[in-house]
mmCIF file of the N, C-alpha and C atoms, coordinates in Angstrom:
data_MODEL
# 
_entry.id   MODEL 
# 
loop_
_atom_site.group_PDB 
_atom_site.id 
_atom_site.type_symbol 
_atom_site.label_atom_id 
_atom_site.label_alt_id 
_atom_site.label_comp_id 
_atom_site.label_asym_id 
_atom_site.label_entity_id 
_atom_site.label_seq_id 
_atom_site.pdbx_PDB_ins_code 
_atom_site.Cartn_x 
_atom_site.Cartn_y 
_atom_site.Cartn_z 
_atom_site.occupancy 
_atom_site.B_iso_or_equiv 
_atom_site.pdbx_formal_charge 
_atom_site.auth_seq_id 
_atom_site.auth_comp_id 
_atom_site.auth_asym_id 
_atom_site.auth_atom_id 
_atom_site.pdbx_PDB_model_num 
ATOM 1   N N  . MET A 1 1  ? 12.962  -35.522 -13.340 1.00 0.00 ? 1  MET A N  1 
ATOM 2   C CA . MET A 1 1  ? 12.589  -34.200 -12.882 1.00 0.00 ? 1  MET A CA 1 
ATOM 3   C C  . MET A 1 1  ? 13.383  -33.783 -11.688 1.00 0.00 ? 1  MET A C  1 
ATOM 4   N N  . PRO A 1 2  ? 13.957  -32.600 -11.540 1.00 0.00 ? 2  PRO A N  1 
ATOM 5   C CA . PRO A 1 2  ? 14.719  -32.217 -10.461 1.00 0.00 ? 2  PRO A CA 1 
ATOM 6   C C  . PRO A 1 2  ? 13.960  -32.065 -9.137  1.00 0.00 ? 2  PRO A C  1 
ATOM 7   N N  . HIS A 1 3  ? 14.638  -32.338 -8.043  1.00 0.00 ? 3  HIS A N  1 
ATOM 8   C CA . HIS A 1 3  ? 13.998  -32.173 -6.705  1.00 0.00 ? 3  HIS A CA 1 
ATOM 9   C C  . HIS A 1 3  ? 13.854  -30.643 -6.431  1.00 0.00 ? 3  HIS A C  1 
ATOM 10  N N  . GLU A 1 4  ? 12.627  -30.267 -6.109  1.00 0.00 ? 4  GLU A N  1 
ATOM 11  C CA . GLU A 1 4  ? 12.387  -28.860 -5.980  1.00 0.00 ? 4  GLU A CA 1 
ATOM 12  C C  . GLU A 1 4  ? 11.986  -28.420 -4.503  1.00 0.00 ? 4  GLU A C  1 
ATOM 13  N N  . GLU A 1 5  ? 12.458  -29.103 -3.457  1.00 0.00 ? 5  GLU A N  1 
ATOM 14  C CA . GLU A 1 5  ? 12.050  -28.770 -2.162  1.00 0.00 ? 5  GLU A CA 1 
ATOM 15  C C  . GLU A 1 5  ? 12.425  -27.355 -1.836  1.00 0.00 ? 5  GLU A C  1 
ATOM 16  N N  . ALA A 1 6  ? 11.519  -26.578 -1.162  1.00 0.00 ? 6  ALA A N  1 
ATOM 17  C CA . ALA A 1 6  ? 11.763  -25.236 -0.727  1.00 0.00 ? 6  ALA A CA 1 
ATOM 18  C C  . ALA A 1 6  ? 11.023  -24.972 0.544   1.00 0.00 ? 6  ALA A C  1 
ATOM 19  N N  . SER A 1 7  ? 11.479  -23.951 1.258   1.00 0.00 ? 7  SER A N  1 
ATOM 20  C CA . SER A 1 7  ? 10.858  -23.576 2.550   1.00 0.00 ? 7  SER A CA 1 
ATOM 21  C C  . SER A 1 7  ? 9.746   -22.563 2.271   1.00 0.00 ? 7  SER A C  1 
ATOM 22  N N  . TYR A 1 8  ? 8.615   -22.749 2.950   1.00 0.00 ? 8  TYR A N  1 
ATOM 23  C CA . TYR A 1 8  ? 7.499   -21.812 2.833   1.00 0.00 ? 8  TYR A CA 1 
ATOM 24  C C  . TYR A 1 8  ? 7.032   -21.376 4.171   1.00 0.00 ? 8  TYR A C  1 
ATOM 25  N N  . GLU A 1 9  ? 6.392   -20.181 4.162   1.00 0.00 ? 9  GLU A N  1 
ATOM 26  C CA . GLU A 1 9  ? 5.743   -19.625 5.277   1.00 0.00 ? 9  GLU A CA 1 
ATOM 27  C C  . GLU A 1 9  ? 4.300   -19.389 4.901   1.00 0.00 ? 9  GLU A C  1 
ATOM 28  N N  . ILE A 1 10 ? 3.357   -19.971 5.717   1.00 0.00 ? 10 ILE A N  1 
ATOM 29  C CA . ILE A 1 10 ? 1.950   -19.975 5.395   1.00 0.00 ? 10 ILE A CA 1 
ATOM 30  C C  . ILE A 1 10 ? 1.280   -19.343 6.644   1.00 0.00 ? 10 ILE A C  1 
ATOM 31  N N  . ARG A 1 11 ? 0.532   -18.233 6.447   1.00 0.00 ? 11 ARG A N  1 
ATOM 32  C CA . ARG A 1 11 ? -0.134  -17.575 7.529   1.00 0.00 ? 11 ARG A CA 1 
ATOM 33  C C  . ARG A 1 11 ? -1.609  -17.839 7.443   1.00 0.00 ? 11 ARG A C  1 
ATOM 34  N N  . VAL A 1 12 ? -2.188  -18.176 8.657   1.00 0.00 ? 12 VAL A N  1 
ATOM 35  C CA . VAL A 1 12 ? -3.659  -18.382 8.730   1.00 0.00 ? 12 VAL A CA 1 
ATOM 36  C C  . VAL A 1 12 ? -4.161  -17.575 9.931   1.00 0.00 ? 12 VAL A C  1 
ATOM 37  N N  . ARG A 1 13 ? -5.392  -17.130 9.816   1.00 0.00 ? 13 ARG A N  1 
ATOM 38  C CA . ARG A 1 13 ? -5.978  -16.260 10.828  1.00 0.00 ? 13 ARG A CA 1 
ATOM 39  C C  . ARG A 1 13 ? -6.280  -17.159 12.078  1.00 0.00 ? 13 ARG A C  1 
ATOM 40  N N  . GLY A 1 14 ? -6.017  -16.558 13.266  1.00 0.00 ? 14 GLY A N  1 
ATOM 41  C CA . GLY A 1 14 ? -6.312  -17.179 14.513  1.00 0.00 ? 14 GLY A CA 1 
ATOM 42  C C  . GLY A 1 14 ? -5.122  -18.033 14.992  1.00 0.00 ? 14 GLY A C  1 
ATOM 43  N N  . ARG A 1 15 ? -5.397  -18.671 16.199  1.00 0.00 ? 15 ARG A N  1 
ATOM 44  C CA . ARG A 1 15 ? -4.423  -19.483 16.845  1.00 0.00 ? 15 ARG A CA 1 
ATOM 45  C C  . ARG A 1 15 ? -4.762  -20.922 16.683  1.00 0.00 ? 15 ARG A C  1 
ATOM 46  N N  . LEU A 1 16 ? -3.830  -21.710 16.107  1.00 0.00 ? 16 LEU A N  1 
ATOM 47  C CA . LEU A 1 16 ? -4.200  -23.180 15.925  1.00 0.00 ? 16 LEU A CA 1 
ATOM 48  C C  . LEU A 1 16 ? -3.926  -23.943 17.229  1.00 0.00 ? 16 LEU A C  1 
ATOM 49  N N  . SER A 1 17 ? -4.890  -24.829 17.548  1.00 0.00 ? 17 SER A N  1 
ATOM 50  C CA . SER A 1 17 ? -4.711  -25.739 18.652  1.00 0.00 ? 17 SER A CA 1 
ATOM 51  C C  . SER A 1 17 ? -3.581  -26.790 18.309  1.00 0.00 ? 17 SER A C  1 
ATOM 52  N N  . ASP A 1 18 ? -3.116  -27.456 19.325  1.00 0.00 ? 18 ASP A N  1 
ATOM 53  C CA . ASP A 1 18 ? -2.091  -28.505 19.104  1.00 0.00 ? 18 ASP A CA 1 
ATOM 54  C C  . ASP A 1 18 ? -2.709  -29.598 18.177  1.00 0.00 ? 18 ASP A C  1 
ATOM 55  N N  . SER A 1 19 ? -3.990  -29.968 18.314  1.00 0.00 ? 19 SER A N  1 
ATOM 56  C CA . SER A 1 19 ? -4.538  -31.004 17.461  1.00 0.00 ? 19 SER A CA 1 
ATOM 57  C C  . SER A 1 19 ? -4.603  -30.551 16.012  1.00 0.00 ? 19 SER A C  1 
ATOM 58  N N  . LEU A 1 20 ? -4.913  -29.225 15.756  1.00 0.00 ? 20 LEU A N  1 
ATOM 59  C CA . LEU A 1 20 ? -4.955  -28.728 14.338  1.00 0.00 ? 20 LEU A CA 1 
ATOM 60  C C  . LEU A 1 20 ? -3.489  -28.758 13.808  1.00 0.00 ? 20 LEU A C  1 
ATOM 61  N N  . MET A 1 21 ? -2.530  -28.362 14.650  1.00 0.00 ? 21 MET A N  1 
ATOM 62  C CA . MET A 1 21 ? -1.178  -28.287 14.204  1.00 0.00 ? 21 MET A CA 1 
ATOM 63  C C  . MET A 1 21 ? -0.695  -29.693 13.802  1.00 0.00 ? 21 MET A C  1 
ATOM 64  N N  . ALA A 1 22 ? -1.146  -30.693 14.456  1.00 0.00 ? 22 ALA A N  1 
ATOM 65  C CA . ALA A 1 22 ? -0.774  -32.047 14.199  1.00 0.00 ? 22 ALA A CA 1 
ATOM 66  C C  . ALA A 1 22 ? -1.125  -32.489 12.760  1.00 0.00 ? 22 ALA A C  1 
ATOM 67  N N  . ALA A 1 23 ? -2.037  -31.791 12.145  1.00 0.00 ? 23 ALA A N  1 
ATOM 68  C CA . ALA A 1 23 ? -2.420  -32.057 10.739  1.00 0.00 ? 23 ALA A CA 1 
ATOM 69  C C  . ALA A 1 23 ? -1.249  -31.583 9.806   1.00 0.00 ? 23 ALA A C  1 
ATOM 70  N N  . PHE A 1 24 ? -0.317  -30.760 10.257  1.00 0.00 ? 24 PHE A N  1 
ATOM 71  C CA . PHE A 1 24 ? 0.773   -30.252 9.427   1.00 0.00 ? 24 PHE A CA 1 
ATOM 72  C C  . PHE A 1 24 ? 2.093   -30.852 9.881   1.00 0.00 ? 24 PHE A C  1 
ATOM 73  N N  . GLU A 1 25 ? 2.136   -32.242 9.736   1.00 0.00 ? 25 GLU A N  1 
ATOM 74  C CA . GLU A 1 25 ? 3.366   -32.905 10.126  1.00 0.00 ? 25 GLU A CA 1 
ATOM 75  C C  . GLU A 1 25 ? 4.581   -32.475 9.479   1.00 0.00 ? 25 GLU A C  1 
ATOM 76  N N  . GLY A 1 26 ? 5.643   -32.253 10.199  1.00 0.00 ? 26 GLY A N  1 
ATOM 77  C CA . GLY A 1 26 ? 6.915   -31.798 9.634   1.00 0.00 ? 26 GLY A CA 1 
ATOM 78  C C  . GLY A 1 26 ? 7.046   -30.319 9.529   1.00 0.00 ? 26 GLY A C  1 
ATOM 79  N N  . MET A 1 27 ? 5.937   -29.610 9.939   1.00 0.00 ? 27 MET A N  1 
ATOM 80  C CA . MET A 1 27 ? 6.026   -28.175 9.887   1.00 0.00 ? 27 MET A CA 1 
ATOM 81  C C  . MET A 1 27 ? 6.143   -27.588 11.309  1.00 0.00 ? 27 MET A C  1 
ATOM 82  N N  . ARG A 1 28 ? 6.558   -26.387 11.496  1.00 0.00 ? 28 ARG A N  1 
ATOM 83  C CA . ARG A 1 28 ? 6.664   -25.696 12.727  1.00 0.00 ? 28 ARG A CA 1 
ATOM 84  C C  . ARG A 1 28 ? 5.678   -24.554 12.723  1.00 0.00 ? 28 ARG A C  1 
ATOM 85  N N  . ALA A 1 29 ? 5.318   -24.070 13.879  1.00 0.00 ? 29 ALA A N  1 
ATOM 86  C CA . ALA A 1 29 ? 4.368   -22.944 13.942  1.00 0.00 ? 29 ALA A CA 1 
ATOM 87  C C  . ALA A 1 29 ? 4.859   -21.981 14.983  1.00 0.00 ? 29 ALA A C  1 
ATOM 88  N N  . SER A 1 30 ? 4.542   -20.730 14.690  1.00 0.00 ? 30 SER A N  1 
ATOM 89  C CA . SER A 1 30 ? 4.740   -19.623 15.717  1.00 0.00 ? 30 SER A CA 1 
ATOM 90  C C  . SER A 1 30 ? 3.419   -18.851 15.680  1.00 0.00 ? 30 SER A C  1 
ATOM 91  N N  . VAL A 1 31 ? 3.064   -18.369 16.893  1.00 0.00 ? 31 VAL A N  1 
ATOM 92  C CA . VAL A 1 31 ? 1.810   -17.636 17.029  1.00 0.00 ? 31 VAL A CA 1 
ATOM 93  C C  . VAL A 1 31 ? 2.156   -16.177 17.203  1.00 0.00 ? 31 VAL A C  1 
ATOM 94  N N  . GLU A 1 32 ? 1.453   -15.409 16.359  1.00 0.00 ? 32 GLU A N  1 
ATOM 95  C CA . GLU A 1 32 ? 1.525   -13.957 16.480  1.00 0.00 ? 32 GLU A CA 1 
ATOM 96  C C  . GLU A 1 32 ? 0.167   -13.414 17.031  1.00 0.00 ? 32 GLU A C  1 
ATOM 97  N N  . PRO A 1 33 ? 0.061   -12.159 17.244  1.00 0.00 ? 33 PRO A N  1 
ATOM 98  C CA . PRO A 1 33 ? -1.174  -11.728 17.944  1.00 0.00 ? 33 PRO A CA 1 
ATOM 99  C C  . PRO A 1 33 ? -2.466  -12.184 17.322  1.00 0.00 ? 33 PRO A C  1 
ATOM 100 N N  . VAL A 1 34 ? -2.658  -12.149 16.033  1.00 0.00 ? 34 VAL A N  1 
ATOM 101 C CA . VAL A 1 34 ? -3.936  -12.544 15.418  1.00 0.00 ? 34 VAL A CA 1 
ATOM 102 C C  . VAL A 1 34 ? -3.821  -13.606 14.352  1.00 0.00 ? 34 VAL A C  1 
ATOM 103 N N  . GLU A 1 35 ? -2.730  -14.269 14.265  1.00 0.00 ? 35 GLU A N  1 
ATOM 104 C CA . GLU A 1 35 ? -2.507  -15.372 13.281  1.00 0.00 ? 35 GLU A CA 1 
ATOM 105 C C  . GLU A 1 35 ? -1.435  -16.346 13.717  1.00 0.00 ? 35 GLU A C  1 
ATOM 106 N N  . THR A 1 36 ? -1.462  -17.476 13.040  1.00 0.00 ? 36 THR A N  1 
ATOM 107 C CA . THR A 1 36 ? -0.502  -18.569 13.238  1.00 0.00 ? 36 THR A CA 1 
ATOM 108 C C  . THR A 1 36 ? 0.365   -18.570 11.961  1.00 0.00 ? 36 THR A C  1 
ATOM 109 N N  . VAL A 1 37 ? 1.658   -18.708 12.072  1.00 0.00 ? 37 VAL A N  1 
ATOM 110 C CA . VAL A 1 37 ? 2.568   -18.782 10.966  1.00 0.00 ? 37 VAL A CA 1 
ATOM 111 C C  . VAL A 1 37 ? 3.129   -20.216 11.020  1.00 0.00 ? 37 VAL A C  1 
ATOM 112 N N  . ILE A 1 38 ? 2.839   -20.929 9.917   1.00 0.00 ? 38 ILE A N  1 
ATOM 113 C CA . ILE A 1 38 ? 3.280   -22.328 9.702   1.00 0.00 ? 38 ILE A CA 1 
ATOM 114 C C  . ILE A 1 38 ? 4.411   -22.209 8.770   1.00 0.00 ? 38 ILE A C  1 
ATOM 115 N N  . HIS A 1 39 ? 5.529   -22.835 9.069   1.00 0.00 ? 39 HIS A N  1 
ATOM 116 C CA . HIS A 1 39 ? 6.685   -22.826 8.198   1.00 0.00 ? 39 HIS A CA 1 
ATOM 117 C C  . HIS A 1 39 ? 7.407   -24.107 8.257   1.00 0.00 ? 39 HIS A C  1 
ATOM 118 N N  . GLY A 1 40 ? 8.121   -24.345 7.141   1.00 0.00 ? 40 GLY A N  1 
ATOM 119 C CA . GLY A 1 40 ? 8.836   -25.601 6.959   1.00 0.00 ? 40 GLY A CA 1 
ATOM 120 C C  . GLY A 1 40 ? 9.117   -25.918 5.531   1.00 0.00 ? 40 GLY A C  1 
ATOM 121 N N  . PRO A 1 41 ? 9.744   -27.097 5.304   1.00 0.00 ? 41 PRO A N  1 
ATOM 122 C CA . PRO A 1 41 ? 10.037  -27.539 3.949   1.00 0.00 ? 41 PRO A CA 1 
ATOM 123 C C  . PRO A 1 41 ? 8.802   -28.095 3.249   1.00 0.00 ? 41 PRO A C  1 
ATOM 124 N N  . VAL A 1 42 ? 8.733   -27.873 1.977   1.00 0.00 ? 42 VAL A N  1 
ATOM 125 C CA . VAL A 1 42 ? 7.649   -28.399 1.135   1.00 0.00 ? 42 VAL A CA 1 
ATOM 126 C C  . VAL A 1 42 ? 8.265   -29.072 -0.020  1.00 0.00 ? 42 VAL A C  1 
ATOM 127 N N  . GLN A 1 43 ? 8.023   -30.382 -0.267  1.00 0.00 ? 43 GLN A N  1 
ATOM 128 C CA . GLN A 1 43 ? 8.796   -31.155 -1.229  1.00 0.00 ? 43 GLN A CA 1 
ATOM 129 C C  . GLN A 1 43 ? 8.651   -30.649 -2.677  1.00 0.00 ? 43 GLN A C  1 
ATOM 130 N N  . ASP A 1 44 ? 7.479   -30.221 -3.105  1.00 0.00 ? 44 ASP A N  1 
ATOM 131 C CA . ASP A 1 44 ? 7.310   -29.785 -4.468  1.00 0.00 ? 44 ASP A CA 1 
ATOM 132 C C  . ASP A 1 44 ? 5.935   -29.062 -4.631  1.00 0.00 ? 44 ASP A C  1 
ATOM 133 N N  . GLN A 1 45 ? 5.603   -28.643 -5.759  1.00 0.00 ? 45 GLN A N  1 
ATOM 134 C CA . GLN A 1 45 ? 4.369   -27.857 -5.957  1.00 0.00 ? 45 GLN A CA 1 
ATOM 135 C C  . GLN A 1 45 ? 3.129   -28.717 -5.627  1.00 0.00 ? 45 GLN A C  1 
ATOM 136 N N  . ALA A 1 46 ? 3.126   -29.996 -5.897  1.00 0.00 ? 46 ALA A N  1 
ATOM 137 C CA . ALA A 1 46 ? 2.012   -30.870 -5.566  1.00 0.00 ? 46 ALA A CA 1 
ATOM 138 C C  . ALA A 1 46 ? 1.743   -30.888 -4.085  1.00 0.00 ? 46 ALA A C  1 
ATOM 139 N N  . ALA A 1 47 ? 2.873   -30.985 -3.296  1.00 0.00 ? 47 ALA A N  1 
ATOM 140 C CA . ALA A 1 47 ? 2.792   -31.027 -1.840  1.00 0.00 ? 47 ALA A CA 1 
ATOM 141 C C  . ALA A 1 47 ? 2.271   -29.607 -1.307  1.00 0.00 ? 47 ALA A C  1 
ATOM 142 N N  . LEU A 1 48 ? 2.644   -28.555 -1.950  1.00 0.00 ? 48 LEU A N  1 
ATOM 143 C CA . LEU A 1 48 ? 2.133   -27.212 -1.505  1.00 0.00 ? 48 LEU A CA 1 
ATOM 144 C C  . LEU A 1 48 ? 0.662   -27.194 -1.718  1.00 0.00 ? 48 LEU A C  1 
ATOM 145 N N  . TYR A 1 49 ? 0.152   -27.658 -2.948  1.00 0.00 ? 49 TYR A N  1 
ATOM 146 C CA . TYR A 1 49 ? -1.314  -27.605 -3.180  1.00 0.00 ? 49 TYR A CA 1 
ATOM 147 C C  . TYR A 1 49 ? -1.992  -28.585 -2.124  1.00 0.00 ? 49 TYR A C  1 
ATOM 148 N N  . GLY A 1 50 ? -1.339  -29.654 -1.828  1.00 0.00 ? 50 GLY A N  1 
ATOM 149 C CA . GLY A 1 50 ? -1.933  -30.465 -0.682  1.00 0.00 ? 50 GLY A CA 1 
ATOM 150 C C  . GLY A 1 50 ? -2.072  -29.751 0.583   1.00 0.00 ? 50 GLY A C  1 
ATOM 151 N N  . LEU A 1 51 ? -1.045  -28.985 0.947   1.00 0.00 ? 51 LEU A N  1 
ATOM 152 C CA . LEU A 1 51 ? -1.188  -28.184 2.222   1.00 0.00 ? 51 LEU A CA 1 
ATOM 153 C C  . LEU A 1 51 ? -2.320  -27.174 2.143   1.00 0.00 ? 51 LEU A C  1 
ATOM 154 N N  . LEU A 1 52 ? -2.422  -26.467 1.026   1.00 0.00 ? 52 LEU A N  1 
ATOM 155 C CA . LEU A 1 52 ? -3.460  -25.511 0.862   1.00 0.00 ? 52 LEU A CA 1 
ATOM 156 C C  . LEU A 1 52 ? -4.833  -26.193 0.859   1.00 0.00 ? 52 LEU A C  1 
ATOM 157 N N  . ASP A 1 53 ? -4.957  -27.309 0.290   1.00 0.00 ? 53 ASP A N  1 
ATOM 158 C CA . ASP A 1 53 ? -6.271  -28.103 0.319   1.00 0.00 ? 53 ASP A CA 1 
ATOM 159 C C  . ASP A 1 53 ? -6.601  -28.491 1.859   1.00 0.00 ? 53 ASP A C  1 
ATOM 160 N N  . GLN A 1 54 ? -5.528  -28.885 2.565   1.00 0.00 ? 54 GLN A N  1 
ATOM 161 C CA . GLN A 1 54 ? -5.744  -29.175 3.933   1.00 0.00 ? 54 GLN A CA 1 
ATOM 162 C C  . GLN A 1 54 ? -6.208  -27.969 4.817   1.00 0.00 ? 54 GLN A C  1 
ATOM 163 N N  . ILE A 1 55 ? -5.635  -26.858 4.503   1.00 0.00 ? 55 ILE A N  1 
ATOM 164 C CA . ILE A 1 55 ? -6.041  -25.592 5.126   1.00 0.00 ? 55 ILE A CA 1 
ATOM 165 C C  . ILE A 1 55 ? -7.528  -25.356 4.922   1.00 0.00 ? 55 ILE A C  1 
ATOM 166 N N  . GLN A 1 56 ? -7.921  -25.439 3.634   1.00 0.00 ? 56 GLN A N  1 
ATOM 167 C CA . GLN A 1 56 ? -9.285  -25.244 3.300   1.00 0.00 ? 56 GLN A CA 1 
ATOM 168 C C  . GLN A 1 56 ? -10.249 -26.247 4.023   1.00 0.00 ? 56 GLN A C  1 
ATOM 169 N N  . ALA A 1 57 ? -9.835  -27.561 3.958   1.00 0.00 ? 57 ALA A N  1 
ATOM 170 C CA . ALA A 1 57 ? -10.653 -28.634 4.529   1.00 0.00 ? 57 ALA A CA 1 
ATOM 171 C C  . ALA A 1 57 ? -10.829 -28.408 6.047   1.00 0.00 ? 57 ALA A C  1 
ATOM 172 N N  . LEU A 1 58 ? -9.857  -27.841 6.704   1.00 0.00 ? 58 LEU A N  1 
ATOM 173 C CA . LEU A 1 58 ? -9.940  -27.636 8.126   1.00 0.00 ? 58 LEU A CA 1 
ATOM 174 C C  . LEU A 1 58 ? -10.755 -26.327 8.481   1.00 0.00 ? 58 LEU A C  1 
ATOM 175 N N  . GLY A 1 59 ? -11.160 -25.562 7.387   1.00 0.00 ? 59 GLY A N  1 
ATOM 176 C CA . GLY A 1 59 ? -11.937 -24.364 7.579   1.00 0.00 ? 59 GLY A CA 1 
ATOM 177 C C  . GLY A 1 59 ? -11.086 -23.173 8.070   1.00 0.00 ? 59 GLY A C  1 
ATOM 178 N N  . LEU A 1 60 ? -9.791  -23.195 7.772   1.00 0.00 ? 60 LEU A N  1 
ATOM 179 C CA . LEU A 1 60 ? -8.872  -22.089 8.250   1.00 0.00 ? 60 LEU A CA 1 
ATOM 180 C C  . LEU A 1 60 ? -8.890  -20.988 7.224   1.00 0.00 ? 60 LEU A C  1 
ATOM 181 N N  . GLU A 1 61 ? -8.759  -19.752 7.631   1.00 0.00 ? 61 GLU A N  1 
ATOM 182 C CA . GLU A 1 61 ? -8.712  -18.620 6.755   1.00 0.00 ? 61 GLU A CA 1 
ATOM 183 C C  . GLU A 1 61 ? -7.220  -18.346 6.346   1.00 0.00 ? 61 GLU A C  1 
ATOM 184 N N  . LEU A 1 62 ? -6.971  -18.581 5.087   1.00 0.00 ? 62 LEU A N  1 
ATOM 185 C CA . LEU A 1 62 ? -5.531  -18.338 4.617   1.00 0.00 ? 62 LEU A CA 1 
ATOM 186 C C  . LEU A 1 62 ? -5.295  -16.873 4.385   1.00 0.00 ? 62 LEU A C  1 
ATOM 187 N N  . ILE A 1 63 ? -4.215  -16.400 4.980   1.00 0.00 ? 63 ILE A N  1 
ATOM 188 C CA . ILE A 1 63 ? -3.880  -14.970 4.811   1.00 0.00 ? 63 ILE A CA 1 
ATOM 189 C C  . ILE A 1 63 ? -2.729  -14.787 3.817   1.00 0.00 ? 63 ILE A C  1 
ATOM 190 N N  . GLU A 1 64 ? -1.725  -15.564 3.841   1.00 0.00 ? 64 GLU A N  1 
ATOM 191 C CA . GLU A 1 64 ? -0.518  -15.425 2.951   1.00 0.00 ? 64 GLU A CA 1 
ATOM 192 C C  . GLU A 1 64 ? 0.247   -16.686 2.819   1.00 0.00 ? 64 GLU A C  1 
ATOM 193 N N  . VAL A 1 65 ? 0.748   -16.891 1.611   1.00 0.00 ? 65 VAL A N  1 
ATOM 194 C CA . VAL A 1 65 ? 1.675   -18.010 1.369   1.00 0.00 ? 65 VAL A CA 1 
ATOM 195 C C  . VAL A 1 65 ? 2.897   -17.373 0.792   1.00 0.00 ? 65 VAL A C  1 
ATOM 196 N N  . ARG A 1 66 ? 4.046   -17.663 1.278   1.00 0.00 ? 66 ARG A N  1 
ATOM 197 C CA . ARG A 1 66 ? 5.319   -17.038 0.813   1.00 0.00 ? 66 ARG A CA 1 
ATOM 198 C C  . ARG A 1 66 ? 6.426   -18.097 0.763   1.00 0.00 ? 66 ARG A C  1 
ATOM 199 N N  . ARG A 1 67 ? 7.088   -18.196 -0.389  1.00 0.00 ? 67 ARG A N  1 
ATOM 200 C CA . ARG A 1 67 ? 8.276   -19.013 -0.486  1.00 0.00 ? 67 ARG A CA 1 
ATOM 201 C C  . ARG A 1 67 ? 9.453   -18.262 0.115   1.00 0.00 ? 67 ARG A C  1 
ATOM 202 N N  . LEU A 1 68 ? 10.129  -18.908 1.018   1.00 0.00 ? 68 LEU A N  1 
ATOM 203 C CA . LEU A 1 68 ? 11.270  -18.256 1.742   1.00 0.00 ? 68 LEU A CA 1 
ATOM 204 C C  . LEU A 1 68 ? 12.457  -18.337 0.777   1.00 0.00 ? 68 LEU A C  1 
ATOM 205 N N  . PRO A 1 69 ? 13.379  -17.379 0.864   1.00 0.00 ? 69 PRO A N  1 
ATOM 206 C CA . PRO A 1 69 ? 14.626  -17.458 0.043   1.00 0.00 ? 69 PRO A CA 1 
ATOM 207 C C  . PRO A 1 69 ? 15.478  -18.658 0.377   1.00 0.00 ? 69 PRO A C  1 
ATOM 208 N N  . ASP A 1 70 ? 15.970  -19.208 -0.593  1.00 0.00 ? 70 ASP A N  1 
ATOM 209 C CA . ASP A 1 70 ? 16.930  -20.395 -0.442  1.00 0.00 ? 70 ASP A CA 1 
ATOM 210 C C  . ASP A 1 70 ? 18.103  -19.869 0.398   1.00 0.00 ? 70 ASP A C  1 
ATOM 211 N N  . ALA A 1 71 ? 18.674  -20.762 1.190   1.00 0.00 ? 71 ALA A N  1 
ATOM 212 C CA . ALA A 1 71 ? 19.817  -20.428 1.950   1.00 0.00 ? 71 ALA A CA 1 
ATOM 213 C C  . ALA A 1 71 ? 21.029  -20.355 0.978   1.00 0.00 ? 71 ALA A C  1 
ATOM 214 N N  . PRO A 1 72 ? 21.859  -19.384 1.172   1.00 0.00 ? 72 PRO A N  1 
ATOM 215 C CA . PRO A 1 72 ? 23.036  -19.291 0.210   1.00 0.00 ? 72 PRO A CA 1 
ATOM 216 C C  . PRO A 1 72 ? 23.908  -20.533 0.333   1.00 0.00 ? 72 PRO A C  1 
ATOM 217 N N  . GLU A 1 73 ? 24.357  -20.955 -0.790  1.00 0.00 ? 73 GLU A N  1 
ATOM 218 C CA . GLU A 1 73 ? 25.205  -22.074 -0.731  1.00 0.00 ? 73 GLU A CA 1 
ATOM 219 C C  . GLU A 1 73 ? 26.560  -21.789 -0.244  1.00 0.00 ? 73 GLU A C  1 
ATOM 220 N N  . VAL A 1 74 ? 27.113  -22.638 0.565   1.00 0.00 ? 74 VAL A N  1 
ATOM 221 C CA . VAL A 1 74 ? 28.491  -22.497 1.185   1.00 0.00 ? 74 VAL A CA 1 
ATOM 222 C C  . VAL A 1 74 ? 29.417  -23.132 0.239   1.00 0.00 ? 74 VAL A C  1 
ATOM 223 N N  . PRO A 1 75 ? 30.444  -22.399 -0.220  1.00 0.00 ? 75 PRO A N  1 
ATOM 224 C CA . PRO A 1 75 ? 31.478  -22.938 -1.047  1.00 0.00 ? 75 PRO A CA 1 
ATOM 225 C C  . PRO A 1 75 ? 32.187  -24.113 -0.337  1.00 0.00 ? 75 PRO A C  1 
ATOM 226 N N  . ARG A 1 76 ? 32.354  -25.233 -1.035  1.00 0.00 ? 76 ARG A N  1 
ATOM 227 C CA . ARG A 1 76 ? 33.069  -26.372 -0.524  1.00 0.00 ? 76 ARG A CA 1 
ATOM 228 C C  . ARG A 1 76 ? 34.599  -26.170 -0.724  1.00 0.00 ? 76 ARG A C  1 
ATOM 229 N N  . PRO A 1 77 ? 35.431  -26.576 0.273   1.00 0.00 ? 77 PRO A N  1 
ATOM 230 C CA . PRO A 1 77 ? 36.864  -26.455 0.078   1.00 0.00 ? 77 PRO A CA 1 
ATOM 231 C C  . PRO A 1 77 ? 37.252  -27.440 -0.894  1.00 0.00 ? 77 PRO A C  1 
ATOM 232 N N  . GLU A 1 78 ? 38.242  -27.109 -1.698  1.00 0.00 ? 78 GLU A N  1 
ATOM 233 C CA . GLU A 1 78 ? 38.682  -27.992 -2.771  1.00 0.00 ? 78 GLU A CA 1 
ATOM 234 C C  . GLU A 1 78 ? 39.861  -28.806 -2.321  1.00 0.00 ? 78 GLU A C  1 
# 
C-alpha cells in the first residue's frame, strides 16, 4: 500500500492550553480570535481518524478539517 502522508488543518473552537496541545504531538498550532488551528502532517487516513477521536475525547468542538494542497514537486536536475 502506498504511503499517503498529507498535511491537514484542523480547526477547533476556543484556545487550547499548552497541556491540551501536548496531546497533538508532532502538530503545530496557531491561535485565531475564537479558534485554534492545528496543522501538520498526518500519516494516513487511520491516523486522521485517530486525531478526530482524540478531539472528541478531549471534549473539543470541531469546526473544520481540511487537507492542505500538496507542495508542488520540484524537478530534479538530470
